[in-house]
C-alpha positions, -999 to +999 in steps of 0.1 A: +406-645-107+432-671-097+423-698-073+460-703-063+467-698-026+492-672-014+511-671+019+509-638+039+540-631+059+527-610+088+490-611+098+471-587+120+443-602+141+420-577+158+401-587+190+430-610+198+417-618+233+383-629+221+370-665+217+375-663+179+405-640+178+426-661+202+418-693+183+427-678+150+460-666+164+468-701+175+459-715+141+481-690+123+510-697+147+506-735+141+511-727+105+544-710+113+531-676+104+540-643+121+511-626+139+502-594+156+472-590+178+452-560+189+436-555+222+422-525+242+444-525+273+477-535+287+459-560+310+447-578+279+482-578+265+495-594+297+468-621+295+478-629+259+515-630+267+508-655+295+485-676+273+510-676+244+542-676+265+560-700+242+561-675+214+585-646+214+580-612+197+594-625+164+564-647+161+537-628+180+534-592+191+507-569+202+493-533+197+469-516+221+439-500+204+420-484+233+392-469+212+383-487+180+361-458+168+389-432+169+401-418+136+432-437+126+427-462+155+444-490+136+471-469+119+499-481+142+487-517+142+490-521+104+525-508+102+557-529+099+548-550+068+513-563+077+500-579+045+470-598+058+443-589+083+416-608+101+392-583+117+371-600+144+365-569+166+330-556+169+306-548+198+289-578+213+252-580+222+262-571+258+276-538+245+242-529+230+225-537+263+249-514+281+244-487+255+207-489+257+207-490+295+229-459+296+214-437+269+180-453+260+191-462+225+216-482+205+235-454+188+267-458+207+270-495+200+260-490+163+285-463+158+313-484+173+305-513+149+304-491+118+334-470+126+356-500+136+348-516+102+355-484+083+386-478+103+403-511+097+397-507+060+410-471+059+441-480+079+448-509+056+444-487+025+467-461+041+496-485+048+497-499+012+511-533+022+478-552+029+468-577+002+438-593+018+414-585+047+389-610+061+361-594+082+340-613+107+303-605+103+274-626+114+243-644+101+225-616+120+235-593+091+212-612+068+180-600+085+169-578+113+144-603+127+144-640+119+108-642+130+100-620+100+119-644+077+101-676+083+096-698+052+128-681+039+162-693+030+188-666+038+221-664+019+250-643+008+229-618-012+207-609+018+211-580+042+189-568+070+167-540+058+168-517+088+184-483+083+209-465+105+183-440+115+159-467+126+185-486+147+202-456+162+170-449+182+161-486+189+159-499+224+161-536+214+196-549+219+191-581+198+177-562+167+204-535+171+232-561+172+220-578+140+215-545+122+250-533+133+265-563+115+248-555+083+256-518+084+292-524+094+297-549+066+282-524+041+305-497+054+336-519+050+327-527+014+319-490+006+351-477+022+372-502+001+354-493-031+358-456-025+395-462-022+397-480-055+397-516-042+434-517-035+433-551-018+410-581-015+381-582+010+361-612+022+334-614+049+326-644+070+290-647+084+290-673+112+261-685+133+267-686+171+301-701+177+308-727+204+342-740+213+369-741+240+382-707+251+419-703+245+419-673+269+396-665+298+369-686+315+349-713+297+319-689+297+337-666+272+315-651+245+287-672+230+296-702+252+278-685+280+247-682+258+248-719+250+249-727+288+221-703+295+199-719+268+206-753+282+195-745+317+168-718+314+131-723+312+119-732+277+107-703+254+087-727+232+052-722+221+031-746+242+013-759+211+039-760+184+069-766+207+090-742+185+112-721+208+107-683+205+144-678+211+170-700+194+202-697+174+220-715+145+253-729+159+287-738+144+319-751+160+348-728+167+374-749+148+353-747+116+349-709+118+387-705+125+394-727+094+370-706+073+388-673+082+423-687+076+414-704+044+397-672+031+427-652+039+451-673+019+427-679-010+426-650-035+395-663-051+375-656-019+378-619-027+346-600-030+325-628-014+303-632+016+304-667+031+275-678+053+285-704+079+254-706+100+259-743+109+225-756+119+195-744+140+196-760+175+167-761+199+174-752+235+162-786+247+189-802+226+215-782+245+198-793+277+201-830+267+238-826+259+244-809+293+224-836+313+242-864+295+277-850+299+274-837+335+258-861+360+236-841+384+233-811+362+200-792+364+178-775+338+145-756+340+136-767+305+111-795+306+098-792+270+108-814+241+113-785+216+112-789+178+114-768+147+086-766+121+090-760+084+086-723+088+119-719+106+144-698+087+170-718+066+205-709+055+221-711+021+257-719+030+269-743+003+294-719-010+312-718+024+312-756+026+326-760-009+352-732-010+363-727+026+356-758+047+358-781+016+336-808+030+300-819+024+286-810+058+294-794+091+308-814+120+285-827+147+284-800+173+276-825+201+311-835+212+325-799+214+293-787+230+294-814+256+330-804+265+321-767+267+290-772+288+308-795+311+336-770+316+311-743+325+290-765+348+320-778+367+340-745+369+343-731+405+324-700+393+295-719+377+261-706+389 
C-alpha cells in the first residue's frame, strides 16, 4: 500500500460541536480544506456559525442529524461530494449514566454507539464518493476493566472481551462506556467488510483528552473530569497510594493531528492507533491546579503514585506514523491553562 498522502476535497466531521470535533474542524479549515459538520439541533448549528463566523458556506456548512441511530441517519450528510470523513460522534459516559438511571441498564447507550458506527459506514458506502473514514474510538475499547489488566501492556490487537448481551443489562456506566467503544469499532469494521471494503478505514484510540474548548464552556467534555480529579478527595489505597480511579491523558492538539494525518495518509488504512498518552495521578492534576491558580482548593491530600502493576500502553505505532515524534508533549502547560480557565470561570463551583 502506498505511503503517499492524498488531499481530500470535502470532509465530513461528525460531532462538530464537541471538544474534539470543533478542534478538528479548525485544523482542517487552517489547511484550506472544505468542511461539513454534523450536529443534532439547529441550536448547535447556530453556536457553530457564531464560533466560525469568518467562514462562509463555501468553506464550512452543516447538516442536522437529530437521531444518530436512525436508519440512513447520515445519508444526507455524506452527499455533495464528501470524500473524507472523521467520525467523532458517540455516546459519552454521561449518556450511559442517564440510560441506566432511566431504564436500569445500558442498552440504550450501547445501541446508540453501535448503530452510529454502523450508520456512518453504511452511508459512506452508499454515497460511493468516500475514500477514507477515520473513526474515533478510545483506549477504553482495549479492555472492559483496567483493574483486570494489571501487569499488562495493551495495544492495537486488544479488544474488551465483554459481549453485547453482558453489557446491555449492565448497570455500570464506566464498564458500559468502555465496552461500547469496542463493540462499535467491531461493528464499523464488520460493516465495511460486508460491503466489500470500498474505502479505507482507520480507528484512533485516544486516552482522555485535555485541551481548550473551541465551543462551549471550559468544562466541555473530559476537561470537566480533569478538574474533578484535581479537586476531589483522593481514591488512593492508603498503603500503596495507587489511585483506584485514574485515566491516561493526552493533549487535544496531538489527537487532532492524529486524526487529520490518518485521514490524508492512505497507509493508515486498516489500522488501529493507540494514543493513550500517559497515566496521570489525580494528585498530579491537583498540583498543576494549585500552582496555576493561587488560592485554589483541593480535597486531595495524598501524594499518589503508580506501581509496576498499573496497565501500560503500546502506542509506538501512533507516535511513529501519525504524530511522527519520539514522545508525547508534556501535558502540564495545556492542563494548567484548562484548569485555570475552569477555576476562574464565573460558573466554577
